[in-house]
C-alpha positions in Angstrom: 0.0 0.0 0.0 1.6 3.3 -1.1 1.9 6.4 0.8 -0.3 8.2 -1.7 -3.0 5.6 -1.2 -2.8 6.1 2.5 -3.0 9.8 2.1 -6.0 9.7 -0.2 -7.8 7.2 2.0 -6.7 8.6 5.4 -10.1 10.0 6.3 -11.8 6.7 5.5 -9.3 4.7 7.6 -9.5 7.0 10.5 -13.2 7.1 10.3 -13.4 3.3 10.4 -11.2 3.2 13.5 -13.3 5.9 15.2 -16.5 4.1 14.4 -15.2 0.9 15.9 -14.1 2.9 19.0 -17.5 4.5 19.3 -19.1 1.1 19.1 -16.8 -0.2 21.8 -17.8 2.9 24.0 -21.5 2.1 23.5 -20.9 -1.5 24.5 -19.0 -0.3 27.5 -21.7 2.2 28.6 -24.3 -0.7 28.4 -22.2 -3.0 30.6 -20.5 -0.4 32.8 -23.2 -0.5 35.5 -22.2 -4.1 36.4 -18.6 -3.4 37.4 -16.8 -1.4 40.1 -16.2 2.3 39.7 -12.4 1.9 39.4 -12.9 -0.2 36.2 -15.3 2.3 34.7 -12.9 5.2 35.1 -9.9 3.2 33.8 -11.7 2.0 30.6 -13.2 5.4 29.8 -9.9 7.1 30.2 -8.1 4.7 27.9 -10.7 5.0 25.2 -10.9 8.8 25.5 -7.1 9.0 25.2 -7.1 6.9 22.1 -9.7 9.1 20.4 -7.9 12.3 21.5 -4.6 10.9 20.1 -6.3 10.4 16.7 -7.8 13.8 16.8 -4.5 15.4 17.6 -2.8 13.6 14.6 -5.5 15.0 12.3 -5.1 18.6 13.7 -1.3 18.6 13.6 -1.0 17.4 9.9 -4.1 18.4 8.1 -2.5 18.7 4.7 0.9 17.2 4.9 1.9 13.6 4.5 1.1 11.5 7.6 3.2 8.6 8.4 1.1 5.7 9.7 1.7 2.0 9.9 0.8 0.0 6.8 -2.4 -1.7 8.0 -5.1 -3.4 6.0 -8.8 -3.1 6.7 -8.8 -6.6 8.0 -6.0 -5.7 10.5 -7.9 -2.7 11.7 -11.0 -4.8 12.2 -8.9 -7.4 14.1 -7.6 -4.7 16.4 -11.1 -3.5 17.2 -12.3 -7.1 17.9 -9.3 -7.7 20.2 -10.0 -4.5 22.2 -13.7 -5.5 22.5 -12.8 -9.0 23.8 -10.5 -7.4 26.4 -13.2 -5.1 27.5 -15.7 -7.9 27.7 -13.4 -10.0 29.9 -12.7 -7.1 32.2 -16.3 -6.2 32.7 -17.5 -9.8 32.9 -20.5 -10.2 35.2 -19.4 -13.7 36.1 -16.0 -12.4 37.2 -17.6 -9.6 39.2 -19.9 -12.2 40.9 -16.9 -14.3 41.9 -15.2 -11.3 43.5 -18.4 -10.5 45.5 -18.7 -14.1 46.6 -15.1 -14.1 47.7 -15.5 -10.9 49.7 -18.7 -12.2 51.4 -17.3 -15.7 52.0 -20.1 -17.5 50.3 -20.3 -20.2 47.6 -23.2 -18.8 45.6 -25.2 -15.7 45.0 -28.2 -17.7 43.9 -31.0 -18.3 46.5 -31.7 -21.8 47.6 -34.9 -23.6 46.9 -36.3 -23.1 50.4 -39.7 -21.3 50.1 -39.1 -18.9 53.0 -41.8 -16.5 51.9 -44.4 -19.3 51.5 -43.5 -20.7 55.0 -43.6 -17.3 56.6 -47.0 -16.6 55.0 -48.3 -20.0 56.3 -47.1 -19.2 59.8 -48.8 -15.8 59.7 -52.0 -17.4 58.5 -51.9 -19.9 61.4 -51.3 -17.1 63.9 -54.1 -15.0 62.5 -56.6 -17.8 62.2 -57.9 -18.0 65.8 -60.2 -20.8 66.8 -63.9 -20.1 66.5 -66.1 -20.5 69.6 -68.9 -23.1 69.3 -72.3 -21.5 69.4 -73.5 -23.9 72.1 -70.8 -22.9 74.6 -71.9 -20.1 76.9 -69.8 -18.2 79.5 -72.5 -18.7 82.1 -73.0 -22.1 83.7 -75.9 -23.2 85.8 -75.4 -25.9 88.5 -77.7 -27.3 91.1 -75.7 -25.7 93.9 -74.2 -22.6 92.1 -74.1 -20.3 89.1 -70.8 -19.7 87.4 -70.0 -16.9 85.0 -66.6 -16.0 83.5 -65.1 -13.3 81.3 -62.1 -14.4 79.1 -62.0 -12.6 75.8 -62.2 -14.9 72.8 -61.7 -18.0 75.0 -64.1 -20.5 76.3 -64.1 -23.6 78.6 -63.5 -27.0 76.9 -64.0 -29.0 80.0 -67.1 -28.6 82.1 -66.3 -26.3 85.1 -66.7 -28.6 88.0 -68.4 -27.5 91.3 -68.2 -30.2 93.9 -71.1 -30.8 96.4 -69.7 -28.7 99.2 -70.5 -28.9 102.9 -70.6 -25.2 103.4 -73.6 -24.0 105.5 -74.3 -20.7 103.9 -74.3 -19.1 100.5 -72.5 -16.2 98.9 -70.5 -14.8 96.0 -66.8 -15.4 95.3 -65.1 -13.5 92.5 -61.6 -14.4 91.3 -59.1 -12.8 88.8 -57.2 -15.5 86.9 -54.6 -16.0 84.2 -54.4 -18.6 81.5 -51.6 -19.5 79.1 -52.0 -20.2 75.4 -52.7 -23.9 76.1 -55.8 -22.8 78.2 -54.4 -23.8 81.6 -55.1 -21.6 84.6 -51.6 -20.6 85.9 -52.5 -17.9 88.5 -55.5 -16.6 90.4 -56.4 -14.2 93.2 -59.6 -13.2 95.0 -61.5 -9.9 94.4 -61.7 -8.9 98.0 -64.4 -6.2 97.3 -66.8 -8.6 95.6 -66.1 -11.9 97.5 -67.5 -13.3 100.7 -65.3 -13.8 103.7 -66.5 -17.3 104.0 -63.4 -19.4 103.8 -65.3 -22.6 102.9 -66.9 -20.9 99.9 -63.5 -19.4 98.8 -61.9 -22.8 98.9 -64.6 -24.4 96.8 -64.4 -21.6 94.2 -60.7 -21.7 94.0 -60.5 -25.5 93.7 -63.1 -25.4 90.9 -61.2 -22.7 89.0 -57.9 -24.6 89.1 -59.5 -27.6 87.5 -61.0 -25.6 84.7 -59.6 -25.9 81.2 -60.1 -23.4 78.4 -59.5 -23.7 74.6 -55.9 -23.5 73.3 -55.0 -20.5 71.2 -51.4 -20.3 69.9 -52.0 -16.7 68.9 -53.1 -15.6 72.4 -50.9 -13.7 74.8 -48.6 -15.7 77.0 -50.6 -14.5 80.1 -54.2 -13.7 79.3 -56.3 -12.4 82.2 -60.0 -13.0 83.0 -62.5 -13.0 85.8 -64.9 -15.7 87.1 -67.7 -15.3 89.6 -69.3 -18.1 91.6 -72.7 -17.6 93.2 -73.3 -20.4 95.7 -76.8 -21.2 96.9 -77.4 -21.8 100.6 -77.6 -25.5 101.6 
């Protein structure tokens, strides 16, 4: 290839090189978001410097003879392809993922097959789905020797509240505050002194009956749910 040919076709050759460089810059812009900032700056600086170098050559010798290496169009194309492959390797997503995994000390960035969301939703549904009270269960119970009425929000007795045939002589009212756990077991109780008789016999009967009572289990209930129960004993 003669110098005259190069001089006559200089603009076409430089234009081809610049087009390839522009295509590489477009490719870099598309992929640049997947790499670290230091790789972005380095690649952009290198490409900008190459374009600036070509522009300086054109400005310095616009009309004179420019001495450039004897390169064919195929050779120029090969250079552009090689630069593209190098850029592709340096901004490889797979390579970046390996660096991240190494820094985090993990073997994979892919989530496992454990359906955590589904399980959590199922747990929430179980907690929110509270047991429904049977229509036939009332919070007031009539016995031959007493009437029992309790107040325990959204809970009910599952075992008949037993009142033994007591040997107390008189009658009266005994009111107790009590606490149940999620399983429905009475775990604490105390007398309401203002609304309870002082008859120790009646107090003992009422407290014994309460401690044997069982209420429905509710996993979503508070660990210590409070309620009240009132015994009205009939005179014997």
